Each structure stands twice: as C-alpha cells, then as structure tokens.
N, C-alpha and C positions, 0 to 999 in steps of 0.2 A: 176330619179329613184324613184320608189315607195317603201319607207322604211316601211315595216310592219313586220319585223322579231322580233322586241323586244317583242311584246306580245307573240309570239310563244316561245321565249326563257324562258319567265316567266312560261308559261304553261309546258314547258319541265322540268324546275327545280322543279315545284310543283309535276309533275307526278313522277319524279325520287325519290323525298322524299316519296311520297305515296307508290311507289313500294318497297322501303326499309322497310317501316313499314309493308306492306303486307307480305313481305318475313320473317320478324322477327316473325310476328304473326303466319305464316304458320309453322315455326320451332317449336314454342311453341305447336301448335296443334298436330304436329307429335309426340312430346314427350307425350302429353296427350293421344294420340291414342294408343301408345305403352304401357305406364305405367298405364293408367287409373287414373292418378292423375294430379292435377294442379301443375306444377313445381314451380310456384311462391308462393305456399302455400296460395292461396286466395280461398275463398269459398263464396257460396251464403249466403244471409242473412246479419246479422250485425256482423259476426265474422271478426276479423281483423287478419292481419298477426302476430301481436304480441301475440294475444290470442292463435293462432295455435302453435307458438313456445313454449309458456308456456305449452300447452297441450302435445306437443311432449316431452318436458323435463320431465313432470310428467310420461309419458309413459316409457321413458328411465329409470327413477328412479325406477319405479316398476319392469321393466325388470331386472335391476341390482339386486334388492332385491330378485326377484324370482330365479335368477341364483345362488346367494349366498346361499339362503335357500335350494335349491335343492341339491347343492353340499354338504352342511353340512348334509343334511339328508342322502345322499349317504355314507358319511364318518361314520356317526353315525350307520347306518345300517350295514356297514362292520365291525365296532368295535363290535357291538352286536353279529354278527355271530362268531367272534373270541372268545368272552367271553362265548358264549353258547357252542362252540366246546370244550373250555377248561374245562367247568363244566361237560360236557357229557363224555369227554375223561377220566377224573379222576374218574368219577362215578364208584363205585364198587371196585376200587383198595384198598382204605383204609379199607372198610368193609371186603373184601376178605382176606386181610392180617391179620386183627384182628381175623378172624375166624381160619386162619391157625395157628396163634400163640397160640390161645386157645387150639388147638388140638395137638400142637407141630408137625405140619405137614410140614416137611422140603420141600417136593415137592411143596406144595402150596406156601410156602414162596418164593421159587426159581422162580416159575412161575409168581407170583405177582411182584417180583423184575424185571423180564424181561419185563413185561407189563409196569411197572413204567418207565423203561429206555426208552422204545419206546415212551411212552406218553410224557416224558420230552422233548425228541428231537422234536417231532411234535409240542408240546406246544410252545417251545421257537421259533421255526420257524414261527409259526402262528402269534406270537406277533410282528414279523418283517414285517407283511403285510403292503402294501401301497395302497393308493387310490389316483388316478390321480398323481402318482409320489411322494406323500408325506406320510411319515410314520404315521401310525395311533396311535401308542403308545409311541412316542418319545417326547411328549410335545412340547416345543418351539424349538426343534432341528429336525424339520420335514424332513430335508434332510439326517438325520442319521438313521442307523438301531437302533432298540430299545434294543435288547439283543444280547450278544455274543452267541456262540454255546454251546450246552449242555455238550460237552466233557470238556470244560473249567470249567464249574460249577462243574461237577463231580470230576474233579481233585482237585479243591479247597476244596470241602467238604471231599474228601478222606484224604487230608493232615490234616484237622482239626480232623477227626476221629482218625487218627493214633496218633496224638499228645495229645489227651485228655486222662487223667488218669481214669476218671470216666464218666458215662453217664451224670451226672449233669454238669461236666466241659464241656463236649461236647455241651450240650444245651446252656451253657453260651457263649461258643465260637461261636455257631451258631447265637445267639442273636446279638453279636457284628458284625459278618460277614454280616448279612442281614439288621440290623436295624441301625447300626452306620453310620453317614454321611461319615465317612472315612473308612468304612468296605469294605471287599472284593467285595460285591455285587455292591456297588456304584462305586468302582474303576475298577473292572474287568468285570462285567457282564452287568450292565445297561449302555447303550451307548447313551441314549437320553439326553434331556435337563433338567435343574433343574425346569424350569417354565412350566406352562400349555401352550397348543397351543393357538394361538390367538383366541379371541372370534369372533363371526360372527354377523354382523349387519343384522337382518332380516326385519327391518323396520326402519324408521327414528328415530334414537336415541335408538333403542332397541337392545342391545347386549346380546348374549347368549353364555354360555360355555358348550359345549357338550363333552369335551375332556376326555380321560382316559389315564393313563400312565402305562407302564410296571413295574414301581417301586412302585406302590400302594401296600399297605399292603396285601390285599387278594392275589394278584398275587405272591408276594414274599413268602407268607406262603405256597402256593401250590407248588412253585418251591422248596422251602426248604424241604417240606415233601417228594416229589418225589425223589429228589436227595439223600436225606438221606436214603431212602429205598433202592435205588440202591447200595449205598456205604456199608451200614450196612449188607445187605443181603449177600454180598460177603464175609463177615467175618465168621469165624468158629462159630458154635452155642455156645452161652453162655448166662448167665443171663443178663449181660450188653448189649449184642447185642440185645436180645429180648426186653429189656427195651427201648432201642433206637428205635427199629422197632415199638413198641407199641405206643410210643409218636409220631412218624412220621405218623403212620396210622391214629391216632386221628386227627393230624394236617391236613392231606389231606381231611378227612371227613368234618372237620369244615370249611376249606378254600373253599370248593365247595359252601357252603351256603353264604359265604362272597362275592364270585364272583357275586352272584345274586344281591347284594346290589349295585355294580357298574352298572350292567345292568339296575336295577330299576332307578338309578339316571339318566342314559342316556335316559331311556324310558320316563321320565317326560319331558325332553327337546325335545325329538323326537315328543311327542304329541303337544307341543307348536309350533314346527316348521311346523308340518302338518297343524295345524289350520291356522298359518300365511300364508303358501303356498296357501291354499284354498282361503283365503281372497285376497291374491295378484293375484291369477288367475282370480278371479271375477273382481277385480279392473282393471286388464290389459285388460280383455275383454270389460269392459265398456268404458275405455279410447280409445281403438282401434275402437270401434263402433262409438264414437263421432268423433274421428279424421277422420275415413273413410267417415263419413257422410258429414263432412265439406270440405274434400279435394278430394273426388272421382269425377272424370269427366266422364260423360256419353259418352261411345265410339261412339254411334250413333250420338249424338250431335256434338262431336268433328269431326267426319268424314264428316257430312253435312257442318259444318262451313268451314272445310278445302277445300271441293269441291268448295264451293262458293268463297273462297279466291283465289283458283287456277284459277277460271274463271275470277275473277277481275284482277288477275295478267296478264293473257293472254290478256285481253282487254287493260290493261294499256301498255303492251309491244307493242301491235299493234298501239295504239294511239301515243305512244312515237315515234315509227318509222315513222308514218305519219307526225307528227309535224316536225321531223328532215328533212324529204324530203321537206315539205312546206317551212321551214326556208331556205333551200339551194336555192330553186327556187326563193323566194323573194329576197335573197341576189344577185342572178345572174341577176335579172331584171334591 
C-alpha cells in the first residue's frame, strides 16, 4: 500500500486553520462595512489602541460636562423666566395703590387688592415650577415643592392683622413671621430645603452655583407686600388700615428692584456657563474629528477586502474538499 495520506492531513489541518482566520477577519470586515469603524479601535499610523481609549475617555468627559452645563443653563433660564414674570406681574400694583391712597380712592384700592390677590396666587404657583422633574426654587430639597398655596399665606397674615393692636405691632409681627427661622413663613409656607441646590461641575474641578431659593429675602418681601395688601384692603377704611397699605405698597415697589438682583446674580453665572459650553462644543468637535480620523474605516476598502476574503474562502473550501477526497483515495489504495 502506498501511504501518502499524512501530508494531505497536514495540508487539511493548515487549511482549516486558515479558513477559521479568514472567517474571523470576514466578520470584522462586515462590522466595519456596516459601522464605518474599526471594531478593534486600531488605526493607521502610529496611534495605539491605548491612545484611542484615552481619546475616547477625553471625549466622554467632555460630553459629560457638556450635558451637565446644558442642563444647568436650562434650569437657570427657567428660573430667570420665573423671576422676570414675578417682577413684571407685581409691576404697577404698588404704584397704583399709592396713587389710590393719596386720593382716598376706595375703588382703586379695592381693584388693586383684587389684582394683588391674583398676582400672589400666580406668583406662588410659578415659584413651584420644575425643570426635568426637579424644583427650581427648593434648594437642596429639589424633590419638594417650594411654596405652599396662596390661601394658606393669606390666612396666616389675616390672623396677624386681626391680632395686632397697632400698625407698628403688625409690622413687628410680620418681621417675625417672614424673617425668623422659626416664623410662620419658614414653618408653613416655604417647603424647600435649608441649603442651596448642588453645584454643577462644568469642567474638571470647576463648580458653579446658579441656584435661587423661594425663601430669599426679595421673594419674601414681595410675598409679604402682596399678601398684606390683600388682607388690609378687606378691612374697613381707617387711618391704621391706610398706614398698613402704604407700607405694603412701598414694600412691593422696592421688592421688584431687589428681584432683579437675584436675576443679575444668576445672569453672571449664565454667562460663564455659556462661555464654558462654547468651549466644550469646540473641544468635543476637535476630539470627535481626531477620533473619527483614527478609527474610521473606508467602506469601499472594507468591501473590496471582504470580496477578496470571500474568494479566498471559496478557494479554500474547494481545496479542502479536494484534499479530503485525495486522502480517502490514498487510504483505500
């Protein structure tokens, strides 16, 4: 018997290994053809896989900061809209009331009180606005509403007004109610947290605070003035009533200006965030360009190589089948 099968078996084994390699490479090329990227994160030139992973991490870090900054800008913009609406809504109420008091015009006083009540309700509701599910003016208790309803505040102020012997006593009681840490505003009206909302990291190590709270003094002063106008205007005309209304009207006028201080504070931070976001956008574009340059696979190149590999696979399958038949013939001789 002529034993010549052994070389054929070696050839068969080598071909099987080669076919496996060709199939694996074909799968890689198919991925490259579909995605346009090298799945192994390898690139031409001297770039290494480690370099590309570092590049990818840098891109991911920038994307994180971009997202955080964009969300913070959205929250800041929403807060600014509420503050602007508060200032505009109260605009004219104080001045109109002062004019009505100066002319002893009860109709104007009554109309202004009605407007103050409507504005108080709208104002307290607007300070409960949320952005992406988190309260804007609740400080570090972003899952909680910022303020109770206007009716609760009016009821509290009405009780203080009824219990005060003089306008001066009423103002003292209002000071305690709104400004004492254990006063009625802190315990019954403000529902948010004691601390500020968490700061936002807009770049590596740079944290910014853009928060505003519904218990800040300008907000409390405006609520105090509007609620007091509503309560006092419902009382019978008197010198004491008019003195209280006069003080409240002045407070509303002054609080409008103080609200702009909060807006200005947030505006400074907004400007910094916009600058940071523009810088992050530019950095992201640059990193993406470099990453794409190093990892993008030419689809025509991939298709051509895949076609060549498929031809090699077909030839290898044919040759393997031929060797198998030859080995069997040699064995049977």
